[in-house]
C-alpha positions as CSV (number, residue, x, y, z in Angstrom):
1,M,80.2,93.2,46.4
2,E,76.3,92.9,47.3
3,D,74.3,95.9,47.4
4,F,71.6,95.3,49.9
5,E,69.2,97.6,52.1
6,I,68.6,96.7,55.5
7,L,64.9,96.3,56.4
8,G,64.2,97.0,59.7
9,R,66.8,96.1,62.6
10,I,69.3,94.1,63.1
11,E,69.0,91.5,66.0
12,E,70.9,89.2,68.4
13,V,73.9,91.6,67.7
14,K,77.3,90.0,69.0
15,T,80.6,91.0,69.6
16,I,83.2,88.3,67.8
17,A,86.7,89.9,67.9
18,V,87.9,93.3,69.1
19,G,91.2,95.2,69.1
20,T,94.6,93.1,67.5
21,R,92.1,89.9,67.6
22,I,90.6,91.5,64.1
23,H,92.9,90.8,61.0
24,E,92.0,94.0,59.1
25,I,92.7,96.1,62.1
26,A,96.1,97.7,60.4
27,R,93.3,98.6,57.1
28,L,90.6,100.1,59.5
29,R,93.2,102.2,61.5
30,K,94.1,103.6,58.0
31,A,90.7,103.8,56.0
32,F,88.8,105.3,59.0
33,G,90.7,106.3,62.0
34,S,91.9,104.9,65.3
35,G,89.3,103.8,67.8
36,R,88.3,100.2,70.0
37,W,87.4,98.2,66.5
38,R,85.1,95.5,67.1
39,K,84.1,92.9,64.8
40,V,80.3,92.2,65.1
41,K,77.6,89.6,63.4
42,G,74.0,89.9,63.8
43,F,70.7,88.9,62.3
44,A,68.8,91.0,59.6
45,T,66.1,91.3,56.5
46,V,67.0,92.7,54.0
47,R,66.5,93.4,50.4
48,L,68.6,92.9,47.7
49,E,69.6,94.9,44.4
50,D,67.0,92.3,42.8
51,G,64.2,93.0,44.9
52,T,64.4,89.6,46.5
53,I,63.9,90.1,50.4
54,H,66.1,87.5,52.6
55,R,67.0,86.8,56.3
56,V,70.8,86.4,56.5
57,E,73.6,87.0,58.9
58,L,75.7,90.0,58.7
59,H,79.5,90.5,59.7
60,W,80.7,94.0,60.3
61,Y,83.1,96.6,61.9
62,E,82.5,98.9,64.3
63,A,83.9,101.6,66.8
64,H,82.6,104.2,68.7
65,G,82.1,107.5,67.2
66,I,83.3,106.2,63.7
67,G,80.2,103.6,63.6
68,R,79.3,100.5,61.0
69,K,81.9,99.6,58.6
70,K,82.1,97.3,55.6
71,I,79.0,95.6,56.4
72,K,78.7,92.0,54.3
73,I,76.2,89.1,54.1
74,K,78.0,86.5,55.6
75,R,75.2,83.6,54.9
76,Y,71.9,83.6,53.6
77,I,69.7,81.7,56.5
78,D,66.5,81.2,54.0
């Protein structure tokens, strides 16, 4: 898994799946608790472990009262 730091804000945030439409819903509920889980995507500038800075598409899961979990880089824009 890549380690990275998000620089600034995540932009163009869009929900791509909710509830049972999420393939990992059982694992999320077991690990973090029940809630209205959403799979979300957005774009941000990140700094990777090696110090390089990239514009990327991020995907993550979030639920009200639980927050963002499992943030990952889906693709590099530049």
